[in-house]
MITIFI-504883 format. One line per 3 residues: number of its first residue (from 1); for each residue y, x, z of N, C-alpha, C. Coordinates in Angstrom, 3 decimals. Example, Ala and Ser with C-alpha at 12.3 -4.5 7.8 and 13.67 -1.06 7.14 Angstrom:
1) -5.690 13.190 7.800 -4.500 12.300 7.800 -3.300 13.200 7.800 ~ -2.250 12.850 7.080 -1.060 13.670 7.140 0.030 12.900 7.870
end
This chain:
1) -1.430 1.275 -0.052 0.203 -0.156 -0.159 1.392 1.011 -0.069 ~ 2.056 0.631 -0.755 3.559 1.490 -1.069 4.245 0.497 -0.050 ~ 4.469 1.593 0.693 5.803 1.650 1.987 7.188 1.706 1.205
4) 8.216 0.615 1.236 9.714 0.849 0.765 11.096 1.975 1.995 ~ 11.788 2.206 1.495 12.854 2.859 2.692 13.189 1.311 3.374 ~ 13.392 0.751 3.015 13.566 -0.681 4.015 12.697 -0.882 5.336
7) 11.212 -0.306 4.786 10.184 -0.674 6.331 10.400 0.911 6.312 ~ 10.496 1.800 5.728 10.273 2.706 6.093 10.599 3.335 7.294 ~ 11.860 3.682 7.058 13.037 3.610 7.999 13.166 3.264 9.633
10) 12.864 1.478 9.511 13.100 0.983 10.972 11.565 1.414 11.506 ~ 10.440 2.026 10.982 9.598 2.272 11.406 9.530 3.475 11.819 ~ 10.481 4.545 11.644 10.855 5.741 11.970 11.406 5.367 13.005
13) 13.126 4.771 12.819 13.348 4.439 14.325 12.528 3.968 15.371 ~ 11.658 3.104 15.685 10.587 2.767 16.599 10.141 3.450 16.569 ~ 8.988 4.382 15.727 8.518 5.879 16.665 9.254 6.106 17.395
16) 10.219 6.885 17.239 11.222 7.721 18.007 11.861 7.047 19.201 ~ 11.927 5.436 18.921 12.170 4.887 20.260 11.496 4.965 21.434 ~ 9.806 4.560 21.055 8.959 4.886 21.618 7.626 5.187 21.650
19) 8.017 6.261 21.161 7.052 7.434 21.742 7.718 8.711 21.587 ~ 8.487 9.197 21.057 9.071 10.573 20.933 10.075 10.554 22.501 ~ 10.918 9.909 22.069 12.032 9.428 23.477 11.315 9.343 25.099
22) 10.670 8.755 25.213 9.741 8.924 26.619 9.203 9.992 26.564 ~ 8.324 10.740 25.476 7.747 12.127 25.872 8.943 13.052 26.118 ~ 9.645 12.744 25.122 10.538 13.487 26.075 11.357 13.854 27.007
25) 12.107 12.541 27.394 12.615 12.059 28.518 11.337 12.658 29.981 ~ 9.952 12.936 29.416 9.000 13.078 30.723 8.820 14.681 31.320 ~ 9.666 15.567 30.215 9.485 16.544 30.519 10.755 17.160 31.572
28) 11.567 16.189 31.597 12.879 15.987 32.379 13.646 17.751 32.928 ~ 14.273 18.846 33.072 15.029 18.949 32.525 14.933 18.917 30.862 ~ 14.096 19.667 30.785 13.431 20.347 29.453 14.038 19.838 28.446
31) 13.403 18.324 28.545 13.981 17.959 27.084 15.305 17.167 26.507 ~ 15.919 17.391 27.450 17.414 16.927 27.478 18.111 17.838 26.187 ~ 18.272 18.808 25.965 18.571 19.257 25.190 18.090 18.720 23.609
34) 17.378 18.184 23.846 16.200 18.261 22.141 17.057 16.919 22.461 ~ 16.527 15.921 23.479 17.302 15.227 23.191 18.703 14.657 22.792 ~ 19.490 15.108 23.558 21.085 15.093 23.078 21.412 15.768 21.706
37) 20.731 16.869 21.407 21.083 17.523 19.933 20.393 17.264 18.652 ~ 19.098 16.619 19.162 18.421 16.341 17.665 17.927 14.843 17.942 ~ 17.865 14.159 18.588 17.289 13.629 18.897 17.997 12.055 18.785
40) 18.688 11.963 19.456 20.174 10.654 19.725 20.832 11.191 18.427 ~ 21.583 11.994 17.565 22.406 11.625 16.519 21.561 11.627 15.679 ~ 19.692 12.147 15.701 19.471 11.719 14.541 19.094 9.935 14.081
43) 18.955 9.540 15.715 19.253 7.939 15.592 19.959 7.549 15.709 ~ 20.815 7.871 15.779 22.668 6.808 15.551 22.728 6.735 13.946 ~ 22.510 8.315 13.441 22.447 8.333 11.651 21.780 7.713 11.404
46) 20.714 6.946 12.049 19.210 6.394 10.964 19.644 5.114 10.753 ~ 20.793 4.659 12.054 20.966 3.145 12.447 21.898 2.390 11.781 ~ 22.615 3.537 11.631 24.172 3.753 10.444 23.907 3.684 9.452
49) 22.665 4.448 8.969 22.909 4.602 7.504 22.030 3.128 7.044 ~ 21.286 2.581 7.813 19.947 1.412 7.140 21.071 0.507 7.903 ~ 22.139 -0.125 8.839 23.140 -0.741 8.435 23.960 -0.539 7.192
52) 24.806 0.744 6.574 25.472 0.579 5.402 24.846 0.348 3.954 ~ 23.566 0.773 4.032 22.196 0.127 2.929 22.876 0.939 1.811 ~ 23.474 2.654 2.371 23.724 3.634 1.175 21.916 4.344 1.301
55) 21.273 4.057 0.228 20.137 4.508 -0.176 20.026 5.668 0.434 ~ 20.815 6.717 -0.329 20.513 8.146 -0.173 20.725 8.631 0.846 ~ 21.131 7.891 1.737 22.090 8.222 3.390 20.550 8.140 4.019
58) 20.119 6.405 3.942 19.209 6.024 4.378 18.090 7.316 4.528 ~ 17.699 7.430 2.915 16.493 8.684 3.106 17.124 10.027 3.517 ~ 18.193 10.492 4.107 18.010 11.762 4.526 18.028 11.653 5.841
61) 18.645 9.975 6.396 18.376 9.875 7.634 16.584 9.660 8.085 ~ 16.014 9.203 7.361 14.937 8.564 7.556 14.215 10.502 7.136 ~ 13.753 11.393 6.864 13.822 12.323 6.463 13.558 13.342 8.109
64) 14.891 13.306 8.298 15.504 13.472 9.821 14.670 13.438 11.026 ~ 14.398 12.176 11.082 13.276 11.375 12.312 11.677 11.448 11.623 ~ 11.298 11.920 10.052 10.462 11.741 10.355 9.656 13.362 10.810
67) 11.085 14.626 10.511 10.786 15.747 10.839 10.627 16.441 12.878 ~ 11.429 15.143 13.604 11.518 15.197 14.906 9.428 14.888 15.370 ~ 9.102 15.974 15.733 7.531 15.252 16.494 8.021 14.814 17.912
70) 6.484 15.289 18.502 6.533 15.192 19.850 5.931 16.812 20.692
end
């Protein structure tokens, strides 16, 4: 099944919020730099990109979220 960017980006946002953030928060305070410097800005950009409807911006935001690993 082919996934569209309109489906994949919200799924990536959900994965970050439900899996990556809790994992990073669980290693407090070591996880804080990653949360503040990488994860939160990437999430904000992804939500803004999705709201804007700019496909190029959405693709970049999706890739940034995909690159974030637990």
